[in-house]
C-alpha positions as CSV (number, residue, x, y, z in Angstrom):
1,M,-6.3,23.4,7.3
2,A,-10.0,23.8,7.7
3,D,-11.4,22.9,11.1
4,H,-12.6,19.3,10.9
5,S,-13.8,17.2,13.7
6,A,-11.7,14.2,14.7
7,P,-12.1,11.2,12.5
8,S,-14.4,8.4,13.8
9,V,-12.6,5.2,14.4
10,L,-13.2,2.6,11.7
11,I,-10.4,0.1,12.5
12,A,-8.7,0.2,15.9
13,E,-4.9,0.1,16.3
14,N,-4.9,-3.4,17.9
15,L,-7.0,-4.9,15.1
16,I,-4.6,-3.4,12.5
17,L,-1.5,-4.7,14.3
18,N,-3.0,-8.2,14.6
19,R,-3.9,-8.2,10.9
20,V,-0.4,-7.1,9.9
21,R,1.1,-10.0,11.8
22,E,-1.3,-12.4,10.1
23,I,-0.4,-11.0,6.6
24,A,3.3,-11.3,7.5
25,T,2.9,-14.9,8.5
26,Q,1.2,-15.6,5.1
27,I,4.0,-13.8,3.2
28,Q,6.6,-15.6,5.2
29,R,5.1,-18.9,4.2
30,D,4.6,-18.0,0.5
31,Y,8.1,-16.6,-0.1
32,E,10.3,-18.9,2.0
33,G,13.5,-19.6,0.1
34,R,12.7,-17.2,-2.8
35,P,14.5,-13.8,-3.5
36,L,12.0,-11.1,-2.4
37,T,12.1,-7.4,-3.0
38,V,9.5,-5.4,-1.1
39,L,8.6,-2.2,-2.8
40,G,6.7,0.3,-0.6
41,I,4.6,3.0,-2.2
42,F,5.1,6.2,-0.4
43,N,3.8,8.2,1.4
44,G,0.6,6.4,2.3
45,S,2.0,3.0,3.0
46,F,5.1,3.9,5.2
47,I,3.6,2.9,8.6
48,F,2.0,-0.2,7.2
49,L,5.2,-1.1,5.5
50,A,7.3,-0.6,8.6
51,D,5.1,-2.7,10.7
52,L,4.9,-5.4,8.1
53,L,8.7,-5.6,7.6
54,R,9.2,-5.8,11.4
55,N,7.1,-9.0,11.4
56,L,9.0,-10.6,8.5
57,S,12.1,-12.7,9.1
58,L,12.8,-13.5,5.5
59,P,15.9,-12.3,3.8
60,L,14.7,-9.5,1.6
61,Q,15.5,-6.2,-0.1
62,M,13.3,-3.2,0.5
63,D,12.9,-0.2,-1.8
64,S,10.3,2.5,-2.4
65,M,8.5,4.4,-5.1
66,V,6.7,7.7,-4.7
67,V,3.4,7.8,-6.6
68,S,0.6,10.3,-6.5
69,S,-2.9,10.5,-7.9
70,Y,-4.9,12.4,-5.3
71,R,-5.7,16.1,-4.8
72,G,-7.6,16.6,-1.6
73,K,-10.0,13.7,-1.2
74,N,-10.4,13.0,-4.9
75,S,-8.4,11.0,-7.4
76,T,-7.2,13.0,-10.3
77,G,-7.4,9.9,-12.5
78,M,-3.8,10.5,-13.5
79,V,-1.0,8.5,-11.8
80,Q,2.4,10.1,-11.6
81,V,5.4,8.1,-10.6
82,Q,7.5,10.8,-9.0
83,Q,10.4,8.8,-7.9
84,C,11.6,5.2,-8.2
85,S,14.9,4.0,-6.9
86,E,17.1,1.9,-9.2
87,R,19.0,0.3,-6.4
88,C,16.9,-2.9,-6.1
89,H,17.7,-6.0,-8.1
90,L,14.6,-7.2,-10.0
91,S,16.1,-9.9,-12.1
92,D,14.7,-13.3,-11.0
93,H,13.2,-11.6,-7.9
94,D,9.7,-11.8,-6.7
95,I,8.4,-8.2,-6.2
96,L,5.8,-7.5,-3.4
97,V,4.3,-4.1,-3.8
98,V,3.0,-2.7,-0.5
99,D,0.4,0.1,-0.7
100,D,-2.1,1.7,1.6
101,I,-5.4,1.4,-0.4
102,L,-7.0,-0.1,-3.4
103,E,-9.7,2.1,-4.8
104,T,-9.9,2.7,-8.5
105,G,-7.0,0.4,-9.3
106,L,-5.3,3.0,-11.5
107,T,-2.3,3.5,-9.2
108,L,-1.5,-0.3,-8.9
109,E,-2.1,-0.7,-12.6
110,A,0.4,2.1,-13.4
111,I,3.0,0.6,-11.0
112,Q,2.5,-2.9,-12.5
113,K,3.0,-1.5,-16.0
114,H,6.1,0.4,-14.8
115,L,7.7,-2.7,-13.3
116,L,6.9,-4.9,-16.3
117,D,8.6,-2.4,-18.6
118,L,11.9,-2.7,-16.6
119,E,14.8,-4.8,-17.9
120,P,15.4,-7.3,-16.7
121,M,11.8,-8.2,-15.7
122,P,11.0,-9.4,-12.2
123,R,10.1,-13.1,-11.7
124,S,6.7,-12.1,-10.3
125,I,4.7,-9.1,-9.1
126,E,2.2,-9.3,-6.3
127,F,0.3,-6.6,-4.3
128,C,-0.1,-6.3,-0.6
129,I,-2.6,-3.6,0.5
130,L,-3.8,-2.5,3.8
131,L,-7.3,-1.5,2.7
132,R,-9.5,-2.5,-0.2
133,K,-12.5,-0.2,-0.8
134,N,-15.8,-1.6,-1.9
135,C,-16.3,0.6,-4.9
136,P,-16.2,0.3,-8.7
137,R,-12.7,-0.1,-10.1
138,K,-11.5,1.5,-13.3
139,C,-9.2,-1.4,-14.0
140,E,-8.9,-5.0,-12.9
141,I,-6.2,-5.3,-10.3
142,N,-6.1,-8.0,-7.7
143,A,-4.2,-7.9,-4.5
144,R,-2.8,-11.2,-3.1
145,Y,-2.7,-9.8,0.4
146,V,-5.4,-7.6,1.8
147,G,-5.6,-6.2,5.3
148,F,-9.3,-5.1,5.4
149,D,-12.2,-4.6,3.1
150,I,-13.9,-1.3,3.8
151,A,-17.0,0.7,2.6
152,N,-16.5,3.5,0.1
153,E,-15.7,6.1,2.7
154,F,-12.8,8.6,2.9
155,V,-10.4,7.2,5.5
156,V,-7.3,8.6,7.2
157,G,-4.8,7.5,9.8
158,Y,-2.1,4.8,10.0
159,G,-0.3,6.6,7.1
160,L,-3.3,7.7,5.1
161,D,-3.9,11.4,4.9
162,F,-6.1,14.3,3.9
163,N,-4.0,17.1,2.5
164,G,-1.0,16.0,4.5
165,Q,-2.8,15.7,7.8
166,Y,-3.9,12.7,10.0
167,R,-1.1,10.3,8.8
168,N,0.1,9.9,12.4
169,L,-3.2,8.6,13.8
170,P,-2.6,5.0,15.2
171,Y,-6.0,3.9,13.9
172,I,-8.0,4.1,10.6
173,G,-10.7,6.6,10.8
174,V,-13.5,8.0,8.7
175,L,-13.1,11.7,8.0
176,Q,-16.2,13.9,7.3
177,V,-15.0,16.5,4.8
């Protein structure tokens, strides 16, 4: 790894954890009494997903999907679904897709298309994202739950990485690369 200076803190750990609790409260209220499957998009969302699930007391199923579209700090523009478990029950379930960041919208659009092609189809599909970048989108995707809106900067920490590094930071930071 090239020698980079430490990322500057954009969103402190306590602010992240408080916002995750607020989102969990909203999800709890919205999905009370409904069969929910939470689908985490790995690797970037795993810390956010774990904290979110610990704040939910709903009966739910959890599964994961591995998706990639980045090389270094740039999106390749091509989304690859590398792995998707077939354990979860989607019939008549509400699906809550949890991801780390909404930037171009290509990843979430590909996930949505993938889920809509499954038989039987889910009852609903909604998105919960930690960060929404203020940048032009290549497709129209709306997230029902958003942790933070951020500027169009390259961020790491709290699960987000740069070439596999920085995921373990307890905060979200801006990386100068």
